[in-house]
N, C-alpha and C positions, 0 to 999 in steps of 0.2 A: 548525302545531302537529306532531309527530308523537310516535307513540307506541311501546314495547320491539317491536324486532320477534318475529315468531313462529317458535318453536325446528322448526327441520327444514323451513324453507321450499323447500330446493331438495333435491329425492329424488335417489337413484341407481338404479342398474337394483336392485340386491338390497334396498335401502328400499322401492322401490316393489313388490317381490313380497310384501316381510312388510305392507306397509299392506293390497294388494290381498286377502290374505287375510284380514285382522282385517275388513276392510270387506265381504268376503263370508260369514262368518261373524256378524258383526253383521245380518243380516237376517232370519235365524231367534232371534235375541237378542231381536228388538226393543231394539237398540243397550247392553244392559247385555253387560259384559265375564263372561264368564263363571271367567276368572282371579281376576278381584278377589271372586267371590263366591265360589269355591273356599279361596282365600288367607283371606277371615273365615271358612267352616267348618271349615278347616283349624286357625286359632288357637283356637277354641271346640273344637273335638273333642280335639287333642292337649293345652289349658290341661284339659278336661274329667276327661280319661283318668286325670291326674296329681293331682286334688284328690279323694280318696276322701273327704276331711269333706262336700265339695260334694257328692256322689254321695250318702253317707249323707241328710244333710237333705233332698233330690230324694225318695229313698227315704221319710223319716217325712213328709214332705209332700203323696206320693203317697196312704200308707197316714191319713194325716188327711181328708186330700179326700173319699178315699172311703167312710170311715167316715161325716160328715158329708151327705155326696151321699144313702147308703144311708139314715138318720135321718130326713132329709127327705123320701125319697119312702116312708118306711115314716109318715110322720107323715100325707103327701097321700093314702094310701090306706086310712089311716081315717078321715080330716078333711079331703074334698076341696076344701075352701073355706078352708083356711087359709088368710091371708094371707102368712104368714111365709116369706122367703126365706133361702136360707143364702152367697147371694153377690148383687151388686147390680152391675149394667153399668157402665162408666165412664161418664159423665155424656154423652158426645157418640156413642155407640154407643142409637142410637133403634129397634134392629131388635126386641127385646122389650116396648114399652109397649104394644103391645093389651091388652087384658084377657081376651081367649082366651090369653095366654101362662100367663095363672094359673092355667088350668083342668087337672085331670087328664089327661092324661099329659105336655102340652105344657111342663108346670113342671117338671117332673121334668129330659124332655129340655134345655132350654135351661140352664137351673142347670147339670148334666151339661157340658154345650158350656162356660161361662163358667167353672167350677171347672178343667176342661181347659188354658184359654185363660190361666188365670193361674199356671198350672203350669209351662206353657210358659213364662212370661214368667220367674219364677221359674229356669228352664233354663238360660235364653240369656243372662241379667243376672247378676251379682255373681259372676263365674268370675276369681277371680285369677288374674293378666297378662294376659288379655285386651285389648289395644287396644280404647280406647272408642269408634271408630269400627269396630270389628270387632264389637263386642257391640250396637253402635247397627244393625248391618245383618243380624244373626243376630235377634234381636228382633222387626225388622221382617221379612224373611223366614219365619219363624215365624209371627207375626199374619196374614200371606198367605196362608199352606197354609193358614193353620187357617179363614179368612173362607171357602175354596170350602168347605168344608165343614161351616157354619154351618146348624143347621137349618132358619132360614128360608129357605133357598135350594131347600128343597124342597116337593115337592108331597107327602109323606108326614107330612112334619113342621112344616108348616108349616098352623098353625089356621087362617088368615084364609084363605091359598088353600084349603084344605080346602072351609070353608065358603063359599066363592065359587062352588068347582065341584059342590058340591052343589046349593046354592039355583040357579046357572044352567044345570045340565044338562051341563056339561062345555065350555060355549060360551067362557067364557073362557079355554079352554086352545087352543082354533080363533082367537081371535082372537090369540091370544101367539103363534103360531105364524105367522102369518101376520104380524105386526107384525116377528119375527124374521128372516123371509126378507127382507120389503122393510127392515129393517136392512141383513142384509148384502150384499142387490144394491147400495144405496145406498153404503156404504164399498168396496165393490171393484168398481165404474165409477167413485169420486171424488165422488158426489155429496154434497151436504150431508144433515145431520137432517132427519126428517120434520118441520115446521112452519116450518120458514126463508125459505117462500117469501112466508109472511104478511108477511116484515118486508124491506124494499128500503133500500139507502142510497140516500139523496136523495128518497125518496119518505116515509117513516113512521120512519130513524134516520136520524141527523145530518143534519137538515133545517132548522139555524139560518144565515139568510143571511149571507153575506159571499162572499169573492175571493180564490183561488188570486195572489199577488201574487209569490211567487219558486220559481222550479221549478229545481234540479238536480239530479246525478246522483243522491242520498240523496234529498230532499225535497223536499215541495211545502208553502209555508207560507199559510195562510190566514188574512185578515184578515176578522174578523165585521163585522158590519155596527153600529152604534150603535140603541140602543133609546131612548135618555135624551137629552134634549135638550142636557146637558153631562155630561161624563166626566173623571173625572179624569189629571191630567198624562203620569201613569208610566202607561204600556201592560204587560199580563201579556201573558208568554211561555210558554207551555204545550208541553212537553216529557215528551210519553206513551212510554210503552217501545213498543221495536220488534218485540216476540216478536209483538203483534197490532194490528189495527188502532185509528188512534186516538182512532174515535167511543165508545168504551166512553164519557169525557166531554163528549159528546150524544148520547145516545142518544136519545128520543122527544122529545117536547115538555115534557113534565112533568116528567124527570128529568135534563135535562141541565144538567152546571154551568156550559158554556160560556153559554149563554141564561141562566143563574142571575145567573153574572157581568155578562154584559151589562147585565143589568134592574136590577144593583146600581150600575150609572155606571163601567162600565171599558172598555177598548179592548183587543179579547182576539185575540191572534192564538194560531195553534196550529199544531205540526209535525204532519205524513201524513209517516211513512214511505215510501219505496219498498219493493216485495217483491223480497228479489234471489231469484235466480236462480243456474247455473251459470257464468255469464259475472263475476258478482261474486263471488267466492270469494275475491277476496284485499283485497276490500274490507275496513279494519282499524280500530279502536278510532279510532285518529288521525286516520281520514278520518268515524268519525261525530259525533267533536270539532269536527272544521274545517268541514264542509261539513254538518254540521246542525247543535249549537248554536251555535255561532260566526257560521256562513252566517246564521242565523235571527235571532243577536241583532244584527247587523247592520242589517240587513233592517227588524228593529222600528223599530231605532232614527232610519234614515234615514226612514224614512213618518211615523212619532207625533211628529217633531222634538223628540225626546224625551232627554234628558241620560242617565235612569235608567229602569229598568227592572225591574217585578214578574215573578220566574222560580218558574214552579210544573213537577215533575217527579214525575214518575210512575212507581213501579216500577223499572224498568230505566234509564226517563229520568230517573228522579231520582237515580241513583247518578250516571250519564256528566255531570250538570246538576250534582252536589256537586263533580267532578270540574272542572267547567270552572270553576265559582265559585274552586276554591282555586287554579287557574291564573290565571284572573283577577284575583286579590288576591294573587299572589304577586309579580304583575307592577304592580301600582298601578294596575290597571284597576278602576273604581269605578261599573261601570256596573249593576252589579245593587243594586239597591236592596233588596230582598229575596228571601228564597230559602223556597219552599216546597217539603214536601218528603213527598210520596204514600204511603205502605206501601214507600219506598225506604231500602234498606242501603247503610249505609258501610262499616260493620266486620260481616266476614265469619265469623267464629269460631264463632258459634253461628247458623246460618242456616237451622235448621230440619231437617227430614226430606229435605230436595236435599243435605246435608251427604255422606248414603248415598250417592249417586253422585257425590261429588267424593274420589278418589285418584288419583296418578299411575295406576294400571293405568287406573282407569275413564279416565280423560280422553285418553290414550293411544290407547286402543280407540275412543271416541268421534271422536277426531281423524281415526283413520283411516278412522273411515267419511264423515264427512266429507269428509276430501280425496280418495275416490274417487266423491265425487257434488256434491262444491265447496257444500255447504250441509249445513245439518241442517232434515231435514223439517218439516211441521206435524207429521202422524200422530206420529211420533216424540216431539215434545215434547208434544202432547197424552197419548199414552201415559204418559209420566214423572208429568205431573199428576194423571191418574187414577189411578194407582198410590198417591200419598200419601191420596187421597182415596176409596179402594176401595169401603169400606164406600156414601159417598154417591155417587159416582158411576159404579159398576159395578152392585153386588149390587141397590143399591137399585132401580137403573133395571130389571135382570131382572127383578126381584120384579115390580114394578109392571106394567112393559110387558108380557111373557111369561109369567108364571105367574099374576097378576089379568088378562092382556088387557086392560088399558086403557093409555091412550095420555098420557105424560107431556107435559102441557099447554107449546107454547113460548110465552117469553117474550122481549123485547127482549135483558137480558144475556144469556142465551141461543143467541140469533142474533147475537148478537156473540162470543160464544166459538167458536162453528165456525167464523166467519172468520177463520182463522189464515192467521201468515205463515212465511214462510223465516229462517233465519239463515244468515249468509256466515259459511264453513269460516272464515278469519282470524280476523274479529274475534270467532267466539262461541269460538273456540280461548281468544283473548286475554283475552278475559273472565273466561273459569271458572278459567283458570289465574292470573291475574295477583289476581286479588279474591277467586273464591271460594277457591283452594285454597292461594296463598301471602299473600292478605289483605294488598296491598302499598298501597293507598290506606290505610289505614286505621295500617301503620307505616311510613310516609313513603316506601317504595322506587316509589312509582307515577311514574313519569315523561311529564311533557310537556315539549315542545320540549327533550328532554334534561334534563331538572332536574325532579328531585323534587316532587311535592304530595302535601299530607296533609288531612287534614279540619281542624286546627287554623289552617291558611292563610286558612280562609273568617270572614269578618268581618261580612257581611251578616246581622241578624236572622233566624231562623229559626222558621216554621211549620211543624211537624213531626206527621206522622198517621202512627197504628199502629193495627190493627182487632185487637178482641179474639181472633178465631179464624182469624187467619190462616197460613196451611201455606205458603207460599211465601216471604213476610219477615214472619219473628213476631215480635211488636210489640215484646218483650223485647231482640232483634236490633236494629230501629229506633231502638229507646230510647237504645242504647248512644250515637249523635251525642251526647246529654250530655256522657257520660264523653271525648269526643274534642274535642268543639269548643272554641272560644275566644270565644264570641258568645252573644246571647242567645236563648235558645230557649223557646218556644209549646210545649208538647207536646200533643197530644190523643190520648186513646186513645177509639177510636167501637166500639160495636156491629157484630155483623159480620163479614164474612172481607177476603180479599184485595180481592176487587171489589166484592160486595153493601154493606161496609163505607166505601167508598170513593164507590159511588154512593147515595148516601144524603139525599136531597132533603128540602126541608122538605116537611112532610104526611107522611114514611112512617111507618106504624105500627110502633110497638115497637123503635125506637131509641133508641139512648141514647150519652150520650159525657162523660168527665171531660177537664178542662182546667187545667192550670198553667203561670205563665212562671217561668226561673230565668233571672237577671241572671249575666251571663258571669261572676262574679267570687265567685257566691256555690258553697257547699259542693256537691258532688254529694251525690243522693238516689239510693240504687238502685230497681229497678222496682217492686219489691211494695209495699216501705214508700209509693212514689209514690201506689200504686194506690189502698192502704188511707187515704191522708192524704186525697187527692180523690175527693169524691162524686159519684156518675153524674148528669149532666142529662138531662130529656128531651127526645127533639128531634134534628132534625137538625145537624151541627157544620157545616154549609154558612155560616148565618147566622154563628157567630165570625170562619171565616176570612174573610170578607168585611168585617166590625168592624176584625179586625186589620189587614188591607190595607189600607182607609181610614184605620185610624190615621197607618199609614205611606206615606200618599198626600198630596200637596197639595192645594187648591183645586180644584174641577171650573171645567171652561174647554172651550170649543167641540170638538166631537170632529174628528179628522183625516181626510182624504179617504180612500177604497177604493183605495191604493196610492199611490206615487211616480214616474211617469214622467220626471221633472225628474231623482228621484236613481238610476233605473233599474230602477223596482221596479212595472211595471205590470199594471194587475190583467189576467191572463192568462184566468182563466175563472171560472164561480161554482162557489162549494162545493159541495158537498165535495172539488172535484177529481177527478183522473185518477187518482193513483196510488191509493187506497182503493178501487178496483175492479179492480186487478191480483190474479192470480190465481196 
């Protein structure tokens, strides 16, 4: 199978000069294109400058907000314990939830900040003539700049920090300084965050017993040992994202999806991706398809001696698996019994705030940076995801660890998140351009073996999972599979985010999910109406997935052996294999 070639794969001396300059600039801008940001700013500033009505509206809003804040401040001066506010934070904003923020003068300080934040939202949105992406970029940039100056980030304007400082004689600031020095030292020397030492792959992470039964340039395929006397005849092949290590689905014994599925009587196989370096710069999407999904599928079939396979894909792995499923169905290959997609997008027109970084200018800048080093580095990817949730991943951490002087307790999911991988230059460029930028798969232009495939080619029934607070694959974007597909789809919307919503084992507190099935001939229901029509069910969605897989499986039979030497798939080593340890 072959994919489309990468544009500008061969560079002249002049092109190399241009790329080298942009790559050098990228080192000081964290991979963000200053030209793309300048274009967004110019679009906003020029259109706002020629919109006197919008300017007048902003002046009116500023006057009204100033008056509202002044009245609030006067009321608080007379009645310090007055419970009213003049503006409420957004539901996801947890910075000012402490009771101390309701006392004078901190109530006035944080209310002023929120009003200012609201005004800037009004200033950067609704300017006629701006492109939608530039509007989103300006709103995002303004929010990021304002967050820097949030009163919660300052010792003098954060009442919780002040109280801690007074009560502890300032030792919280001493401990915070020590924490910061330790963190900076670890980052500068390439070490992982504090606390990750307690989590070891193969010891208390990724401990489900199994064998590596296939190893090629891109993957190791792990077959897990059965835990039941009988198993379903159709094995499960899991394709995780290659942006992180596979064991997000095999964390500790209590929250391992792999262990859960084996306990339910399934034979489970897992793809473990190689961590690429500069020598792998020319690996493309076609390689990940043929040497990854297809090679794993061939091995699973040969070992399990099964005509059909249940395939599960997570995040980017789910997108790649969808492409593979469409190509197989197009060619009359019926090996996939079912398809389960976990927080995986097939349409990228509403792919959340990651779209802020997706345009020709930004992608060219990113490609030049990857061209210079051969891959996208782990720190560069991590920085992008942290920006998307800066309050949760940057500022709240700084307040807790540096101002409060405490240490965030490391958990298995956080330790996994710190174990990042690189992305090859060619593959990542193809992925971003053909899927995120051009939306080729959803619109029928993505080619496999020089022939186009699309979502409607998929014929296997689909179990589709979205998460309510997903910032990487927003659930409404995931839900679009229903609009494009021509098969039965069972959609699950679960609480949590991109990772925690998927790692939602039975017994996990404060979890709920919604579920409903749409037959392929049924009329389309929009996402908001779907959510309103389906009430939440308390608990984990994993048993619902297991039941659905069982309904599409044959009668239990004897488990297959670990590996199949006669077919060329002998057991090479114990799980978790060797690729997972690549740094």
